[in-house]
C-alpha positions in Angstrom: 93.9 173.1 114.9 93.8 175.0 118.2 97.3 175.2 119.7 96.2 178.2 121.9 93.0 178.7 123.8 93.5 182.5 124.2 96.2 185.1 124.3 96.3 188.2 126.6 99.2 190.4 125.8 102.4 188.4 125.9 100.7 185.6 127.8 99.1 182.7 125.9 97.4 179.6 127.3 98.2 176.6 125.2 95.5 174.0 124.6 97.9 171.1 125.3 98.7 172.5 128.8 95.0 172.5 129.7 94.5 169.0 128.2 97.4 167.6 130.3 95.7 169.0 133.4 92.4 167.5 132.4 94.1 164.2 131.8 95.8 164.3 135.2 92.4 164.9 136.8 90.7 162.0 135.1 93.7 159.7 135.8 93.7 160.6 139.5 89.9 160.0 139.6 90.2 156.5 138.0 93.0 155.5 140.4 91.1 156.9 143.4 87.9 155.0 142.5 89.8 151.7 142.1 91.7 152.1 145.3 88.5 153.0 147.1 86.9 149.9 145.8 89.7 147.8 147.2 89.9 149.7 150.5 93.3 151.3 150.0 94.0 154.6 151.9 92.8 157.1 149.4 95.0 160.0 150.5 98.1 157.9 150.3 97.2 156.6 146.9 96.7 160.2 145.6 100.0 161.2 147.1 101.7 158.3 145.4 100.0 159.2 142.1 101.0 162.8 142.4 104.7 162.1 143.1 104.9 159.4 140.4 103.4 161.8 137.9 106.0 164.4 138.7 108.8 161.9 138.6 107.5 160.6 135.3 107.4 164.1 133.8 110.9 164.9 135.0 112.3 161.5 133.9 110.7 161.8 130.4 112.2 165.3 130.0 115.7 164.2 131.3 115.6 161.1 129.0 114.7 163.3 126.0 117.5 165.7 126.8 120.1 162.9 127.2 119.2 161.3 123.9 119.2 164.7 122.1 122.1 166.2 123.9 123.6 167.6 120.7 120.5 169.9 120.6 120.6 170.9 124.3 124.2 170.8 125.3 125.2 172.1 128.8 122.5 174.8 128.7 120.1 174.6 131.7 118.0 177.3 130.1 117.3 175.0 127.1 116.6 172.1 129.5 113.7 174.0 131.1 112.5 175.9 128.0 109.4 174.0 127.0 108.4 176.4 124.3 111.5 176.7 122.1 112.9 173.3 123.0 109.9 171.1 123.8 110.3 167.4 123.9 109.6 164.4 126.2 110.2 160.7 126.1 107.1 159.0 127.3 108.6 155.5 127.6 111.3 156.7 130.0 108.8 158.7 132.0 106.5 155.7 132.3 109.4 153.6 133.6 110.3 156.2 136.3 106.6 156.6 137.4 105.9 152.8 137.4 109.1 152.1 139.4 108.1 154.6 142.0 104.6 153.2 142.3 106.0 149.7 142.7 108.4 150.7 145.4 105.9 152.9 147.2 103.3 150.1 147.3 105.9 147.6 148.4 107.0 149.9 151.3 103.3 150.2 152.3 103.0 146.4 152.2 100.3 146.7 149.4 100.0 144.4 146.4 102.4 146.2 144.1 101.2 144.6 141.0 97.6 145.3 141.8 98.4 148.9 142.2 100.3 148.9 138.9 97.2 147.3 137.3 95.0 150.1 138.6 97.6 152.6 137.4 97.6 151.2 133.9 93.8 151.7 133.7 94.4 155.4 134.7 97.3 155.8 132.4 95.5 154.5 129.4 92.8 157.1 129.8 95.3 159.8 130.5 97.3 159.1 127.4 94.1 159.0 125.2 93.3 162.5 126.4 96.9 163.8 126.0 97.2 162.5 122.4 94.0 164.3 121.6 95.6 167.4 123.0 98.7 166.8 120.8 96.4 166.6 117.8 94.8 170.0 118.6 98.3 171.4 119.3 99.6 170.1 116.0 102.6 168.4 117.6 103.9 164.9 117.2 102.8 164.5 113.6 103.6 161.5 111.3 105.1 161.1 107.9 103.5 162.6 104.8 100.8 160.4 103.3 98.4 160.4 100.3 95.8 158.3 102.1 92.4 159.8 102.9 93.3 159.8 106.6 96.0 162.4 106.0 95.7 165.8 107.8 97.4 169.0 106.8 98.5 170.8 110.0 99.3 174.5 110.3 102.8 175.2 109.0 102.9 172.0 106.8 102.3 171.9 103.1 101.2 168.3 102.7 98.9 165.9 104.5 100.6 163.7 107.1 99.5 160.7 109.2 97.6 162.0 112.3 99.5 159.5 114.5 98.1 161.4 117.6 94.6 160.2 116.7 95.9 156.7 116.1 97.4 156.8 119.6 94.2 158.2 121.1 92.0 155.5 119.5 94.4 152.8 120.7 94.4 154.0 124.3 90.7 154.5 124.4 90.3 150.9 123.3 92.9 149.8 125.8 91.1 151.7 128.6 87.8 150.0 127.8 89.5 146.6 127.6 91.4 147.0 130.9 88.3 148.3 132.7 86.3 145.2 131.6 88.9 142.5 131.9 89.9 143.7 135.3 86.8 142.0 136.7 87.2 138.8 134.6 90.9 137.9 134.3 91.0 136.0 137.6 88.7 133.4 136.1 90.9 132.8 133.1 92.0 129.2 133.4 95.1 129.6 131.3 96.3 132.5 133.4 95.6 130.8 136.7 97.7 127.8 135.7 95.6 125.4 137.7 95.7 127.5 140.9 92.7 128.5 142.9 93.2 132.2 142.4 95.1 134.3 139.8 97.8 136.7 140.6 97.7 140.4 139.9 99.8 142.0 137.2 97.6 140.8 134.3 96.6 144.3 133.2 100.2 145.6 133.4 101.7 142.8 131.4 99.0 142.8 128.7 99.3 146.6 128.4 103.1 146.2 127.9 102.6 143.6 125.2 99.8 145.3 123.2 101.3 148.7 123.7 104.7 147.5 122.5 103.2 145.9 119.4 101.2 149.0 118.6 104.2 151.3 119.1 106.4 149.1 116.9 103.9 149.3 114.0 103.4 153.0 114.4 107.1 153.6 114.4 107.0 153.2 110.6 104.5 156.0 110.3 106.4 158.8 112.2 109.9 160.1 112.8 111.8 158.5 115.6 112.0 160.4 118.8 115.3 158.7 119.7 118.0 157.7 117.3 121.1 156.1 118.8 124.0 155.0 116.5 121.7 155.1 113.6 119.1 152.9 115.2 115.5 153.8 115.7 115.3 153.4 119.5 111.5 153.7 119.4 111.4 150.3 117.8 113.9 148.9 120.3 111.9 150.2 123.3 108.7 148.8 121.7 110.3 145.3 121.4 111.5 145.6 125.0 107.9 146.3 126.1 106.7 143.2 124.2 109.4 140.9 125.7 109.2 142.2 129.2 105.4 142.1 129.1 105.4 138.5 127.8 107.8 137.4 130.5 105.8 139.1 133.2 102.6 137.6 132.0 104.1 134.2 131.9 105.6 134.6 135.4 102.5 136.1 137.0 100.4 133.3 135.6 102.2 131.1 138.1 104.8 129.5 135.8 108.5 129.8 136.7 110.7 131.6 134.2 113.5 129.5 132.7 116.9 129.7 134.3 115.6 130.9 137.6 115.9 129.4 141.1 112.2 128.6 141.1 112.5 126.7 137.9 115.5 124.8 139.2 113.6 123.9 142.4 110.7 122.7 140.3 112.9 120.6 138.2 114.7 119.0 141.2 111.3 118.2 142.8 110.1 116.6 139.6 113.3 114.4 139.4 112.9 113.4 143.1 109.3 112.4 142.6 110.3 110.4 139.6 113.0 108.6 141.5 110.6 107.8 144.3 108.0 106.4 142.0 110.5 104.2 140.1 
């Protein structure tokens, strides 16, 4: 593996650091291209992406520290020490970044879900690159395995699942799928629910569902990043992704969710029409 690109004296440039910068560049380019196609202000979209990325990075670090507080304690030096005490929680970081994008787009009177759709395309490509960087860095490895896919990383004595490559392959596939279906999903009859045009949010919801299923399966091949009261929280978060994505997909297809005001209004209207016809 190649955890370091080069070392000069006491300074060393880590491969993962460079890969993260490359991933940010490509993610920004994808979002810029999509926003330009849909005539959004390019400078404002870039500012939104930059701030959301910073908030996501901070949120993922804070989330990791909170769930591993016994390791960090009340030591600010450990909180900011990314070499000796590295660790991020991507799910929490994604939540912070996505929430900021949603609120920013809403404040600008843009289509919030369309912007999140574009963001998901960018994020899928970014994550594919970042996980390749993790593979080169030798971090985030899986459980030991005797399968032919096993890789022996520096410092380990037995082959382990290269879960970084599993992630990378998944997100490459997700990026290709989202890029293609973004031009087609508005014609899906089941998603339009009989309406003339489909609502945005399809890419976000399908990403949550497929990503949640993938993360849940992969949680059996690697150590948990969060354990709370003896529970593997990676699996819990994965199931939350699947459920929230399914509900969002159902709602954005034009169908009211159960136990909501919209559903009650629809039910009352149906009863009224039934009474009038009888």
